[in-house]
N, CA, C and O atoms as a printed pandas DataFrame, in Angstrom:
     atom_number atom_name residue_name chain_id  residue_number  x_coord  y_coord  z_coord
0              1         N          MET        A               1  -44.591   28.920  147.492
1              2        CA          MET        A               1  -43.221   28.490  147.598
2              3         C          MET        A               1  -42.500   28.564  146.278
3              4         O          MET        A               1  -41.308   28.869  146.232
4              5         N          ASP        A               2  -43.209   28.290  145.205
5              6        CA          ASP        A               2  -42.569   28.285  143.903
6              7         C          ASP        A               2  -42.035   29.660  143.547
7              8         O          ASP        A               2  -40.955   29.773  142.967
8              9         N          ILE        A               3  -42.744   30.663  143.873
9             10        CA          ILE        A               3  -42.297   32.014  143.563
10            11         C          ILE        A               3  -41.044   32.344  144.347
11            12         O          ILE        A               3  -40.121   32.950  143.803
12            13         N          TYR        A               4  -40.989   31.968  145.586
13            14        CA          TYR        A               4  -39.819   32.217  146.404
14            15         C          TYR        A               4  -38.604   31.473  145.839
15            16         O          TYR        A               4  -37.507   32.030  145.803
16            17         N          VAL        A               5  -38.777   30.280  145.418
17            18        CA          VAL        A               5  -37.668   29.500  144.867
18            19         C          VAL        A               5  -37.168   30.155  143.592
19            20         O          VAL        A               5  -35.957   30.272  143.404
20            21         N          CYS        A               6  -38.064   30.587  142.710
21            22        CA          CYS        A               6  -37.662   31.258  141.471
22            23         C          CYS        A               6  -36.969   32.570  141.781
23            24         O          CYS        A               6  -35.958   32.906  141.166
24            25         N          TRP        A               7  -37.528   33.330  142.759
25            26        CA          TRP        A               7  -36.939   34.606  143.098
26            27         C          TRP        A               7  -35.554   34.397  143.691
27            28         O          TRP        A               7  -34.617   35.127  143.369
28            29         N          ALA        A               8  -35.431   33.437  144.525
29            30        CA          ALA        A               8  -34.150   33.153  145.167
30            31         C          ALA        A               8  -33.132   32.684  144.117
31            32         O          ALA        A               8  -31.963   33.069  144.160
32            33         N          TYR        A               9  -33.582   31.866  143.194
33            34        CA          TYR        A               9  -32.666   31.380  142.175
34            35         C          TYR        A               9  -32.250   32.522  141.249
35            36         O          TYR        A               9  -31.098   32.589  140.818
36            37         N          PHE        A              10  -33.180   33.411  140.947
37            38        CA          PHE        A              10  -32.911   34.542  140.083
38            39         C          PHE        A              10  -31.851   35.454  140.685
39            40         O          PHE        A              10  -31.010   35.996  139.967
40            41         N          HIS        A              11  -31.893   35.622  141.989
41            42        CA          HIS        A              11  -30.944   36.498  142.656
42            43         C          HIS        A              11  -29.693   35.770  143.121
43            44         O          HIS        A              11  -28.810   36.393  143.712
44            45         N          SER        A              12  -29.596   34.539  142.885
45            46        CA          SER        A              12  -28.422   33.801  143.337
46            47         C          SER        A              12  -27.294   33.928  142.306
47            48         O          SER        A              12  -27.532   34.311  141.161
48            49         N          LYS        A              13  -26.095   33.610  142.713
49            50        CA          LYS        A              13  -24.923   33.688  141.844
50            51         C          LYS        A              13  -24.972   32.616  140.759
51            52         O          LYS        A              13  -24.460   32.826  139.660
52            53         N          ASN        A              14  -25.566   31.500  141.049
53            54        CA          ASN        A              14  -25.637   30.421  140.066
54            55         C          ASN        A              14  -26.396   30.852  138.811
55            56         O          ASN        A              14  -26.012   30.527  137.688
56            57         N          TRP        A              15  -27.479   31.588  139.035
57            58        CA          TRP        A              15  -28.278   32.029  137.893
58            59         C          TRP        A              15  -27.470   32.991  137.029
59            60         O          TRP        A              15  -27.468   32.897  135.801
60            61         N          ARG        A              16  -26.789   33.908  137.690
61            62        CA          ARG        A              16  -25.971   34.879  136.944
62            63         C          ARG        A              16  -24.854   34.167  136.186
63            64         O          ARG        A              16  -24.567   34.521  135.042
64            65         N          CYS        A              17  -24.237   33.199  136.784
65            66        CA          CYS        A              17  -23.161   32.462  136.133
66            67         C          CYS        A              17  -23.695   31.665  134.954
67            68         O          CYS        A              17  -23.067   31.604  133.897
68            69         N          SER        A              18  -24.858   31.055  135.143
69            70        CA          SER        A              18  -25.395   30.256  134.040
70            71         C          SER        A              18  -25.809   31.157  132.883
71            72         O          SER        A              18  -25.655   30.760  131.728
72            73         N          MET        A              19  -26.324   32.341  133.145
73            74        CA          MET        A              19  -26.712   33.272  132.084
74            75         C          MET        A              19  -25.471   33.847  131.405
75            76         O          MET        A              19  -25.451   34.026  130.187
76            77         N          ALA        A              20  -24.462   34.129  132.178
77            78        CA          ALA        A              20  -23.226   34.655  131.595
78            79         C          ALA        A              20  -22.599   33.606  130.686
79            80         O          ALA        A              20  -22.084   33.945  129.621
80            81         N          GLY        A              21  -22.632   32.367  131.080
81            82        CA          GLY        A              21  -22.102   31.283  130.244
82            83         C          GLY        A              21  -22.895   31.147  128.952
83            84         O          GLY        A              21  -22.315   30.916  127.891
84            85         N          LYS        A              22  -24.215   31.287  129.031
85            86        CA          LYS        A              22  -25.042   31.204  127.831
86            87         C          LYS        A              22  -24.745   32.365  126.885
87            88         O          LYS        A              22  -24.693   32.190  125.667
88            89         N          ARG        A              23  -24.547   33.569  127.469
89            90        CA          ARG        A              23  -24.216   34.720  126.645
90            91         C          ARG        A              23  -22.869   34.524  125.963
91            92         O          ARG        A              23  -22.715   34.862  124.789
92            93         N          LYS        A              24  -21.901   33.988  126.679
93            94        CA          LYS        A              24  -20.583   33.738  126.107
94            95         C          LYS        A              24  -20.676   32.717  124.972
95            96         O          LYS        A              24  -20.017   32.861  123.943
96            97         N          LYS        A              25  -21.492   31.692  125.168
97            98        CA          LYS        A              25  -21.651   30.690  124.125
98            99         C          LYS        A              25  -22.291   31.303  122.888
99           100         O          LYS        A              25  -21.902   30.997  121.761
100          101         N          ARG        A              26  -23.295   32.189  123.108
101          102        CA          ARG        A              26  -23.932   32.845  121.969
102          103         C          ARG        A              26  -22.943   33.743  121.239
103          104         O          ARG        A              26  -22.906   33.767  120.009
104          105         N          VAL        A              27  -22.146   34.475  121.997
105          106        CA          VAL        A              27  -21.157   35.368  121.396
106          107         C          VAL        A              27  -20.103   34.544  120.660
107          108         O          VAL        A              27  -19.699   34.901  119.554
108          109         N          ASN        A              28  -19.661   33.460  121.259
109          110        CA          ASN        A              28  -18.675   32.598  120.612
110          111         C          ASN        A              28  -19.232   31.994  119.320
111          112         O          ASN        A              28  -18.542   31.950  118.301
112          113         N          ARG        A              29  -20.484   31.529  119.370
113          114        CA          ARG        A              29  -21.088   30.959  118.172
114          115         C          ARG        A              29  -21.242   32.007  117.084
115          116         O          ARG        A              29  -20.987   31.739  115.910
116          117         N          LEU        A              30  -21.662   33.206  117.482
117          118        CA          LEU        A              30  -21.817   34.287  116.522
118          119         C          LEU        A              30  -20.466   34.670  115.923
119          120         O          LEU        A              30  -20.362   34.895  114.718
120          121         N          GLY        A              31  -19.450   34.741  116.745
121          122        CA          GLY        A              31  -18.108   35.067  116.259
122          123         C          GLY        A              31  -17.568   34.002  115.320
123          124         O          GLY        A              31  -16.988   34.311  114.279
124          125         N          MET        A              32  -17.762   32.756  115.696
125          126        CA          MET        A              32  -17.296   31.664  114.853
126          127         C          MET        A              32  -18.063   31.638  113.530
127          128         O          MET        A              32  -17.475   31.378  112.481
128          129         N          THR        A              33  -19.353   31.901  113.571
129          130        CA          THR        A              33  -20.149   31.949  112.354
130          131         C          THR        A              33  -19.657   33.081  111.455
131          132         O          THR        A              33  -19.518   32.899  110.245
132          133         N          GLY        A              34  -19.397   34.229  112.033
133          134        CA          GLY        A              34  -18.876   35.368  111.259
134          135         C          GLY        A              34  -17.534   35.050  110.624
135          136         O          GLY        A              34  -17.300   35.363  109.456
136          137         N          ILE        A              35  -16.661   34.433  111.388
137          138        CA          ILE        A              35  -15.342   34.073  110.860
138          139         C          ILE        A              35  -15.482   33.062  109.722
139          140         O          ILE        A              35  -14.788   33.168  108.711
140          141         N          CYS        A              36  -16.364   32.095  109.877
141          142        CA          CYS        A              36  -16.592   31.096  108.819
142          143         C          CYS        A              36  -17.121   31.756  107.554
143          144         O          CYS        A              36  -16.687   31.425  106.450
144          145         N          VAL        A              37  -18.060   32.691  107.709
145          146        CA          VAL        A              37  -18.610   33.395  106.547
146          147         C          VAL        A              37  -17.514   34.170  105.827
147          148         O          VAL        A              37  -17.434   34.142  104.599
148          149         N          VAL        A              38  -16.675   34.856  106.582
149          150        CA          VAL        A              38  -15.576   35.626  105.987
150          151         C          VAL        A              38  -14.600   34.693  105.267
151          152         O          VAL        A              38  -14.164   34.998  104.157
152          153         N          LEU        A              39  -14.257   33.570  105.881
153          154        CA          LEU        A              39  -13.336   32.620  105.254
154          155         C          LEU        A              39  -13.929   32.026  103.976
155          156         O          LEU        A              39  -13.220   31.858  102.983
156          157         N          ILE        A              40  -15.209   31.711  103.997
157          158        CA          ILE        A              40  -15.855   31.179  102.791
158          159         C          ILE        A              40  -15.859   32.233  101.688
159          160         O          ILE        A              40  -15.606   31.919  100.525
160          161         N          ALA        A              41  -16.148   33.487  102.053
161          162        CA          ALA        A              41  -16.139   34.569  101.065
162          163         C          ALA        A              41  -14.738   34.730  100.457
163          164         O          ALA        A              41  -14.606   34.860   99.240
164          165         N          PHE        A              42  -13.688   34.723  101.300
165          166        CA          PHE        A              42  -12.318   34.825  100.791
166          167         C          PHE        A              42  -11.987   33.663   99.872
167          168         O          PHE        A              42  -11.345   33.855   98.839
168          169         N          THR        A              43  -12.414   32.468  100.230
169          170        CA          THR        A              43  -12.145   31.293   99.409
170          171         C          THR        A              43  -12.818   31.418   98.044
171          172         O          THR        A              43  -12.215   31.098   97.019
172          173         N          CYS        A              44  -14.060   31.881   98.032
173          174        CA          CYS        A              44  -14.770   32.067   96.764
174          175         C          CYS        A              44  -14.090   33.119   95.904
175          176         O          CYS        A              44  -13.901   32.917   94.705
176          177         N          ILE        A              45  -13.725   34.230   96.504
177          178        CA          ILE        A              45  -13.066   35.311   95.761
178          179         C          ILE        A              45  -11.733   34.822   95.201
179          180         O          ILE        A              45  -11.419   35.087   94.040
180          181         N          LEU        A              46  -10.956   34.123   95.999
181          182        CA          LEU        A              46   -9.671   33.608   95.531
182          183         C          LEU        A              46   -9.847   32.595   94.405
183          184         O          LEU        A              46   -9.043   32.561   93.474
184          185         N          SER        A              47  -10.880   31.778   94.479
185          186        CA          SER        A              47  -11.134   30.803   93.421
186          187         C          SER        A              47  -11.451   31.507   92.104
187          188         O          SER        A              47  -10.926   31.141   91.052
188          189         N          VAL        A              48  -12.307   32.513   92.172
189          190        CA          VAL        A              48  -12.677   33.259   90.962
190          191         C          VAL        A              48  -11.455   33.952   90.375
191          192         O          VAL        A              48  -11.237   33.900   89.165
192          193         N          LYS        A              49  -10.662   34.595   91.209
193          194        CA          LYS        A              49   -9.472   35.300   90.733
194          195         C          LYS        A              49   -8.448   34.325   90.152
195          196         O          LYS        A              49   -7.767   34.648   89.179
196          197         N          THR        A              50   -8.337   33.146   90.738
197          198        CA          THR        A              50   -7.408   32.144   90.220
198          199         C          THR        A              50   -7.810   31.715   88.818
199          200         O          THR        A              50   -6.960   31.588   87.937
200          201         N          VAL        A              51   -9.095   31.494   88.610
201          202        CA          VAL        A              51   -9.583   31.104   87.289
202          203         C          VAL        A              51   -9.332   32.226   86.282
203          204         O          VAL        A              51   -8.916   31.968   85.152
204          205         N          GLN        A              52   -9.583   33.466   86.693
205          206        CA          GLN        A              52   -9.351   34.604   85.798
206          207         C          GLN        A              52   -7.872   34.719   85.439
207          208         O          GLN        A              52   -7.536   34.982   84.284
208          209         N          LEU        A              53   -6.997   34.528   86.401
209          210        CA          LEU        A              53   -5.566   34.611   86.128
210          211         C          LEU        A              53   -5.101   33.488   85.204
211          212         O          LEU        A              53   -4.246   33.710   84.346
212          213         N          LYS        A              54   -5.650   32.296   85.367
213          214        CA          LYS        A              54   -5.285   31.191   84.475
214          215         C          LYS        A              54   -5.729   31.485   83.046
215          216         O          LYS        A              54   -5.000   31.190   82.098
216          217         N          ASP        A              55   -6.920   32.064   82.883
217          218        CA          ASP        A              55   -7.390   32.435   81.547
218          219         C          ASP        A              55   -6.478   33.490   80.929
219          220         O          ASP        A              55   -6.125   33.407   79.752
220          221         N          ARG        A              56   -6.106   34.472   81.725
221          222        CA          ARG        A              56   -5.206   35.510   81.240
222          223         C          ARG        A              56   -3.852   34.939   80.853
223          224         O          ARG        A              56   -3.253   35.355   79.861
224          225         N          GLN        A              57   -3.372   33.978   81.646
225          226        CA          GLN        A              57   -2.093   33.347   81.344
226          227         C          GLN        A              57   -2.156   32.594   80.011
227          228         O          GLN        A              57   -1.199   32.631   79.238
228          229         N          LYS        A              58   -3.265   31.916   79.737
229          230        CA          LYS        A              58   -3.427   31.216   78.467
230          231         C          LYS        A              58   -3.416   32.203   77.302
231          232         O          LYS        A              58   -2.795   31.943   76.272
232          233         N          GLU        A              59   -4.104   33.336   77.464
233          234        CA          GLU        A              59   -4.120   34.360   76.416
234          235         C          GLU        A              59   -2.713   34.880   76.159
235          236         O          GLU        A              59   -2.292   35.002   75.009
236          237         N          TYR        A              60   -1.992   35.183   77.222
237          238        CA          TYR        A              60   -0.634   35.705   77.066
238          239         C          TYR        A              60    0.288   34.669   76.438
239          240         O          TYR        A              60    1.161   35.017   75.643
240          241         N          GLN        A              61    0.102   33.399   76.787
241          242        CA          GLN        A              61    0.940   32.341   76.219
242          243         C          GLN        A              61    0.697   32.236   74.714
243          244         O          GLN        A              61    1.644   32.070   73.946
244          245         N          SER        A              62   -0.565   32.331   74.288
245          246        CA          SER        A              62   -0.858   32.263   72.856
246          247         C          SER        A              62   -0.276   33.482   72.137
247          248         O          SER        A              62    0.227   33.355   71.021
248          249         N          LYS        A              63   -0.339   34.659   72.762
249          250        CA          LYS        A              63    0.264   35.853   72.166
250          251         C          LYS        A              63    1.774   35.690   72.044
251          252         O          LYS        A              63    2.366   36.103   71.046
252          253         N          ILE        A              64    2.394   35.096   73.045
253          254        CA          ILE        A              64    3.844   34.876   73.011
254          255         C          ILE        A              64    4.207   33.954   71.851
255          256         O          ILE        A              64    5.176   34.206   71.134
256          257         N          GLU        A              65    3.433   32.888   71.665
257          258        CA          GLU        A              65    3.709   31.956   70.566
258          259         C          GLU        A              65    3.557   32.641   69.216
259          260         O          GLU        A              65    4.371   32.430   68.317
260          261         N          ILE        A              66    2.517   33.460   69.067
261          262        CA          ILE        A              66    2.315   34.188   67.812
262          263         C          ILE        A              66    3.479   35.136   67.560
263          264         O          ILE        A              66    4.006   35.195   66.449
264          265         N          LEU        A              67    3.876   35.870   68.576
265          266        CA          LEU        A              67    4.974   36.823   68.418
266          267         C          LEU        A              67    6.299   36.122   68.139
267          268         O          LEU        A              67    7.115   36.640   67.376
268          269         N          GLN        A              68    6.530   34.957   68.738
269          270        CA          GLN        A              68    7.754   34.221   68.454
270          271         C          GLN        A              68    7.771   33.749   67.003
271          272         O          GLN        A              68    8.822   33.743   66.362
272          273         N          GLY        A              69    6.613   33.355   66.486
273          274        CA          GLY        A              69    6.519   32.989   65.075
274          275         C          GLY        A              69    6.834   34.178   64.178
275          276         O          GLY        A              69    7.526   34.030   63.170
276          277         N          GLN        A              70    6.335   35.345   64.535
277          278        CA          GLN        A              70    6.616   36.553   63.767
278          279         C          GLN        A              70    8.096   36.916   63.837
279          280         O          GLN        A              70    8.680   37.369   62.852
280          281         N          ILE        A              71    8.697   36.714   65.006
281          282        CA          ILE        A              71   10.123   37.003   65.153
282          283         C          ILE        A              71   10.933   36.096   64.235
283          284         O          ILE        A              71   11.868   36.553   63.578
284          285         N          GLY        A              72   10.580   34.814   64.187
285          286        CA          GLY        A              72   11.276   33.877   63.301
286          287         C          GLY        A              72   11.146   34.287   61.846
287          288         O          GLY        A              72   12.122   34.233   61.097
288          289         N          LYS        A              73    9.949   34.698   61.435
289          290        CA          LYS        A              73    9.729   35.140   60.056
290          291         C          LYS        A              73   10.554   36.383   59.754
291          292         O          LYS        A              73   11.182   36.476   58.699
292          293         N          GLU        A              74   10.553   37.322   60.666
293          294        CA          GLU        A              74   11.325   38.555   60.457
294          295         C          GLU        A              74   12.825   38.280   60.401
295          296         O          GLU        A              74   13.547   38.932   59.647
296          297         N          GLU        A              75   13.291   37.328   61.187
297          298        CA          GLU        A              75   14.714   36.968   61.143
298          299         C          GLU        A              75   15.058   36.344   59.791
299          300         O          GLU        A              75   16.123   36.614   59.236
300          301         N          ASP        A              76   14.158   35.511   59.259
301          302        CA          ASP        A              76   14.383   34.932   57.924
302          303         C          ASP        A              76   14.420   36.027   56.863
303          304         O          ASP        A              76   15.283   36.020   55.986
304          305         N          ASP        A              77   13.478   36.970   56.947
305          306        CA          ASP        A              77   13.456   38.084   55.997
306          307         C          ASP        A              77   14.734   38.909   56.095
307          308         O          ASP        A              77   15.283   39.335   55.080
308          309         N          ALA        A              78   15.201   39.131   57.310
309          310        CA          ALA        A              78   16.427   39.915   57.502
310          311         C          ALA        A              78   17.630   39.185   56.902
311          312         O          ALA        A              78   18.506   39.818   56.313
312          313         N          ALA        A              79   17.678   37.851   57.050
313          314        CA          ALA        A              79   18.785   37.075   56.474
314          315         C          ALA        A              79   18.744   37.145   54.948
315          316         O          ALA        A              79   19.786   37.280   54.306
316          317         N          GLN        A              80   17.539   37.054   54.360
317          318        CA          GLN        A              80   17.419   37.163   52.905
318          319         C          GLN        A              80   17.841   38.541   52.416
319          320         O          GLN        A              80   18.509   38.659   51.389
320          321         N          LEU        A              81   17.455   39.581   53.146
321          322        CA          LEU        A              81   17.863   40.935   52.761
322          323         C          LEU        A              81   19.367   41.115   52.866
323          324         O          LEU        A              81   19.970   41.798   52.039
324          325         N          GLU        A              82   19.971   40.516   53.865
325          326        CA          GLU        A              82   21.425   40.603   54.004
326          327         C          GLU        A              82   22.123   39.913   52.834
327          328         O          GLU        A              82   23.109   40.424   52.302
328          329         N          GLU        A              83   21.601   38.740   52.434
329          330        CA          GLU        A              83   22.163   38.047   51.276
330          331         C          GLU        A              83   22.011   38.896   50.018
331          332         O          GLU        A              83   22.935   38.988   49.209
332          333         N          LYS        A              84   20.852   39.509   49.857
333          334        CA          LYS        A              84   20.605   40.378   48.694
334          335         C          LYS        A              84   21.541   41.578   48.706
335          336         O          LYS        A              84   22.051   41.983   47.661
336          337         N          ARG        A              85   21.773   42.158   49.909
337          338        CA          ARG        A              85   22.678   43.309   50.014
338          339         C          ARG        A              85   24.093   42.928   49.592
339          340         O          ARG        A              85   24.774   43.686   48.901
340          341         N          ILE        A              86   24.519   41.752   50.015
341          342        CA          ILE        A              86   25.870   41.297   49.644
342          343         C          ILE        A              86   25.934   41.015   48.144
343          344         O          ILE        A              86   26.918   41.361   47.490
344          345         N          TYR        A              87   24.889   40.389   47.596
345          346        CA          TYR        A              87   24.868   40.074   46.170
346          347         C          TYR        A              87   24.860   41.344   45.320
347          348         O          TYR        A              87   25.497   41.385   44.268
348          349         N          VAL        A              88   24.149   42.375   45.761
349          350        CA          VAL        A              88   24.066   43.630   45.009
350          351         C          VAL        A              88   25.443   44.288   44.887
351          352         O          VAL        A              88   25.690   45.020   43.929
352          353         N          GLN        A              89   26.309   44.046   45.812
353          354        CA          GLN        A              89   27.633   44.664   45.794
354          355         C          GLN        A              89   28.643   43.899   44.929
355          356         O          GLN        A              89   29.788   44.331   44.803
356          357         N          THR        A              90   28.243   42.787   44.339
357          358        CA          THR        A              90   29.170   41.998   43.534
358          359         C          THR        A              90   29.194   42.483   42.089
359          360         O          THR        A              90   28.268   43.146   41.622
360          361         N          LYS        A              91   30.285   42.133   41.388
361          362        CA          LYS        A              91   30.449   42.489   39.974
362          363         C          LYS        A              91   29.446   41.724   39.109
363          364         O          LYS        A              91   28.962   42.258   38.111
364          365         N          GLN        A              92   29.138   40.517   39.469
365          366        CA          GLN        A              92   28.180   39.697   38.741
366          367         C          GLN        A              92   26.816   40.370   38.691
367          368         O          GLN        A              92   26.165   40.342   37.647
368          369         N          TYR        A              93   26.366   40.969   39.776
369          370        CA          TYR        A              93   25.075   41.655   39.816
370          371         C          TYR        A              93   25.091   42.871   38.899
371          372         O          TYR        A              93   24.133   43.117   38.167
372          373         N          VAL        A              94   26.180   43.626   38.942
373          374        CA          VAL        A              94   26.291   44.829   38.096
374          375         C          VAL        A              94   26.214   44.435   36.625
375          376         O          VAL        A              94   25.521   45.087   35.844
376          377         N          GLU        A              95   26.919   43.374   36.242
377          378        CA          GLU        A              95   26.881   42.917   34.852
378          379         C          GLU        A              95   25.477   42.438   34.473
379          380         O          GLU        A              95   25.004   42.718   33.372
380          381         N          GLU        A              96   24.831   41.742   35.349
381          382        CA          GLU        A              96   23.483   41.239   35.089
382          383         C          GLU        A              96   22.508   42.377   34.839
383          384         O          GLU        A              96   21.713   42.323   33.900
384          385         N          ILE        A              97   22.564   43.388   35.659
385          386        CA          ILE        A              97   21.671   44.545   35.495
386          387         C          ILE        A              97   22.011   45.295   34.212
387          388         O          ILE        A              97   21.118   45.758   33.503
388          389         N          ALA        A              98   23.299   45.413   33.918
389          390        CA          ALA        A              98   23.707   46.115   32.685
390          391         C          ALA        A              98   23.189   45.380   31.454
391          392         O          ALA        A              98   22.771   46.020   30.489
392          393         N          ARG        A              99   23.210   44.072   31.470
393          394        CA          ARG        A              99   22.715   43.294   30.325
394          395         C          ARG        A              99   21.192   43.403   30.215
395          396         O          ARG        A              99   20.663   43.645   29.130
396          397         N          GLU        A             100   20.507   43.229   31.307
397          398        CA          GLU        A             100   19.045   43.197   31.278
398          399         C          GLU        A             100   18.433   44.559   30.990
399          400         O          GLU        A             100   17.576   44.677   30.114
400          401         N          LYS        A             101   18.845   45.551   31.688
401          402        CA          LYS        A             101   18.169   46.852   31.606
402          403         C          LYS        A             101   18.791   47.785   30.562
403          404         O          LYS        A             101   18.082   48.545   29.903
404          405         N          LEU        A             102   20.091   47.724   30.417
405          406        CA          LEU        A             102   20.751   48.657   29.504
406          407         C          LEU        A             102   21.132   48.017   28.165
407          408         O          LEU        A             102   21.426   48.725   27.202
408          409         N          GLY        A             103   21.129   46.694   28.102
409          410        CA          GLY        A             103   21.474   46.011   26.859
410          411         C          GLY        A             103   22.959   46.045   26.556
411          412         O          GLY        A             103   23.337   45.914   25.392
412          413         N          LEU        A             104   23.795   46.210   27.526
413          414        CA          LEU        A             104   25.250   46.266   27.319
414          415         C          LEU        A             104   25.834   44.862   27.229
415          416         O          LEU        A             104   25.271   43.901   27.754
416          417         N          VAL        A             105   27.004   44.762   26.535
417          418        CA          VAL        A             105   27.716   43.495   26.420
418          419         C          VAL        A             105   29.181   43.748   26.717
419          420         O          VAL        A             105   29.640   44.890   26.679
420          421         N          ASN        A             106   29.914   42.684   27.012
421          422        CA          ASN        A             106   31.358   42.809   27.210
422          423         C          ASN        A             106   32.020   43.030   25.859
423          424         O          ASN        A             106   31.415   42.810   24.810
424          425         N          ALA        A             107   33.275   43.471   25.903
425          426        CA          ALA        A             107   34.014   43.769   24.678
426          427         C          ALA        A             107   34.233   42.515   23.838
427          428         O          ALA        A             107   34.266   42.624   22.612
428          429         N          ASP        A             108   34.380   41.364   24.413
429          430        CA          ASP        A             108   34.643   40.138   23.658
430          431         C          ASP        A             108   33.366   39.368   23.290
431          432         O          ASP        A             108   33.455   38.239   22.808
432          433         N          GLU        A             109   32.192   39.951   23.505
433          434        CA          GLU        A             109   30.934   39.286   23.195
434          435         C          GLU        A             109   30.267   39.933   21.982
435          436         O          GLU        A             109   30.444   41.125   21.731
436          437         N          LEU        A             110   29.507   39.148   21.239
437          438        CA          LEU        A             110   28.734   39.644   20.104
438          439         C          LEU        A             110   27.261   39.620   20.483
439          440         O          LEU        A             110   26.789   38.695   21.143
440          441         N          LEU        A             111   26.553   40.639   20.061
441          442        CA          LEU        A             111   25.138   40.724   20.341
442          443         C          LEU        A             111   24.374   40.407   19.057
443          444         O          LEU        A             111   24.542   41.094   18.050
444          445         N          ILE        A             112   23.556   39.396   19.086
445          446        CA          ILE        A             112   22.778   39.014   17.922
446          447         C          ILE        A             112   21.309   39.224   18.287
447          448         O          ILE        A             112   20.800   38.689   19.272
448          449         N          LYS        A             113   20.635   40.048   17.428
449          450        CA          LYS        A             113   19.237   40.327   17.659
450          451         C          LYS        A             113   18.426   39.747   16.523
451          452         O          LYS        A             113   18.847   39.770   15.366
452          453         N          ALA        A             114   17.272   39.232   16.855
453          454        CA          ALA        A             114   16.376   38.703   15.824
454          455         C          ALA        A             114   15.482   39.807   15.334
455          456         O          ALA        A             114   15.077   40.675   16.107
456          457         N          ASN        A             115   15.171   39.781   14.056
457          458        CA          ASN        A             115   14.256   40.782   13.492
458          459         C          ASN        A             115   12.832   40.415   13.880
459          460         O          ASN        A             115   12.497   39.238   14.010
460          461         N          ASP        A             116   12.028   41.397   14.056
461          462        CA          ASP        A             116   10.646   41.188   14.456
462          463         C          ASP        A             116    9.722   41.064   13.251
463          464         O          ASP        A             116    8.507   41.192   13.407
464          465         N          ASP        A             117   10.258   40.819   12.046
465          466        CA          ASP        A             117    9.453   40.729   10.824
466          467         C          ASP        A             117    8.468   39.679   10.875
467          468         O          ASP        A             117    7.719   39.487    9.917
């Protein structure tokens, strides 16, 4: 009798339905597991890339600060050169150079030199 009951159950619709449900559950579990693995992988990759981007941002920020310091220095140098350019064009500068390098004096001035004895 047991064999007949098993055979009858095997060929009945209930058995097919119960097996189909088990297969669907296995497929659903496998699909959900696959999706979870993919999501975890994406999360890990995004975390690593986020850390790398933050490090790069820190490097770029330090470079920006260094370059801004250089810009400030260059602007100061440019202002000093502009002042020098304006001073070079004055009569006072011409007279100063004439006295120092050429030894010239104005018409109303006397030049007194000490002897090197």
